[in-house]
C-alpha positions in Angstrom: 118.7 81.6 99.8 119.3 78.2 101.2 116.3 75.9 101.4 116.5 75.4 105.2 116.3 79.2 105.6 113.4 79.5 103.2 111.6 76.7 105.1 112.1 78.4 108.4 110.7 81.7 107.1 107.7 80.0 105.5 106.9 78.2 108.7 107.3 81.3 110.9 105.2 83.5 108.6 102.7 80.9 107.4 99.7 83.1 108.4 101.0 86.1 106.5 101.8 84.1 103.4 98.3 82.5 103.5 96.8 86.0 103.8 98.8 87.2 100.8 97.6 84.2 98.8 94.0 85.2 99.6 94.4 89.0 99.1 93.6 89.0 95.4 96.7 91.1 94.6 97.2 92.0 91.0 100.2 93.5 89.5 100.7 95.7 86.5 99.1 94.5 83.4 96.9 92.2 85.4 99.5 89.8 86.8 97.6 87.6 89.3 100.1 87.7 92.2 98.0 86.2 94.9 96.7 83.4 92.6 100.2 82.5 91.5 101.3 82.3 95.1 98.4 80.1 96.0 99.1 77.8 93.1 102.8 77.6 94.1 101.7 76.6 97.7 99.2 74.1 96.4 101.6 72.4 94.1 104.3 72.0 96.7 106.8 73.8 94.5 109.3 74.3 97.4 110.0 76.9 100.0 112.2 79.0 97.8 109.5 79.2 95.1 106.9 80.1 97.7 109.1 83.0 99.0 109.7 84.3 95.4 106.0 84.5 94.8 105.5 85.9 98.3 108.0 88.7 97.6 106.0 89.7 94.5 102.9 89.9 96.6 104.7 92.1 99.1 105.7 94.3 96.2 102.1 94.7 95.3 101.3 95.6 98.9 104.0 98.2 98.7 102.7 99.5 95.4 99.2 100.0 96.8 100.7 102.0 99.7 103.0 104.2 97.6 100.9 104.7 94.5 97.3 104.6 95.8 97.8 105.6 99.4 96.0 102.3 100.4 97.5 100.7 103.5 96.4 97.0 103.5 95.6 95.4 106.9 98.6 93.0 106.4 101.2 95.8 105.9 102.9 95.3 109.3 103.0 91.5 108.9 104.5 92.0 105.4 107.2 94.3 106.9 108.3 91.6 109.4 108.2 88.9 106.7 110.3 91.0 104.3 112.8 91.8 107.0 113.3 88.1 107.6 113.7 87.3 103.9 116.3 90.0 103.5 118.2 89.0 106.6 118.3 85.3 105.6 119.3 86.1 102.0 122.2 88.3 103.2 123.3 85.8 105.9 123.2 82.9 103.4 125.1 84.9 100.8 127.8 85.9 103.3 128.2 82.3 104.5 128.5 81.1 100.9 131.2 83.7 100.2 133.0 82.8 103.4 133.1 79.2 102.4 134.4 80.0 98.9 137.4 82.0 100.3 
């Protein structure tokens, strides 16, 4: 994904990303997903890096829903954020392919 697309998504969904960073989400084998997202935000690692860690947090929200039947309060916000990530990634990929041909 292009950096300007990542920046736009991060700015539009800042509230959701911040909630994910505070959600104390843990992955399989104890991976600290929320903590890693918060560290990435705090170290100004870049918008693409923030979205990568955000996607892992969304995956944990999904896992809680599918495997535990637990619908977190940020589920709807995560859906909107994920939709924007996927749309931007597809759009940027198609534009890159078009420029190469």
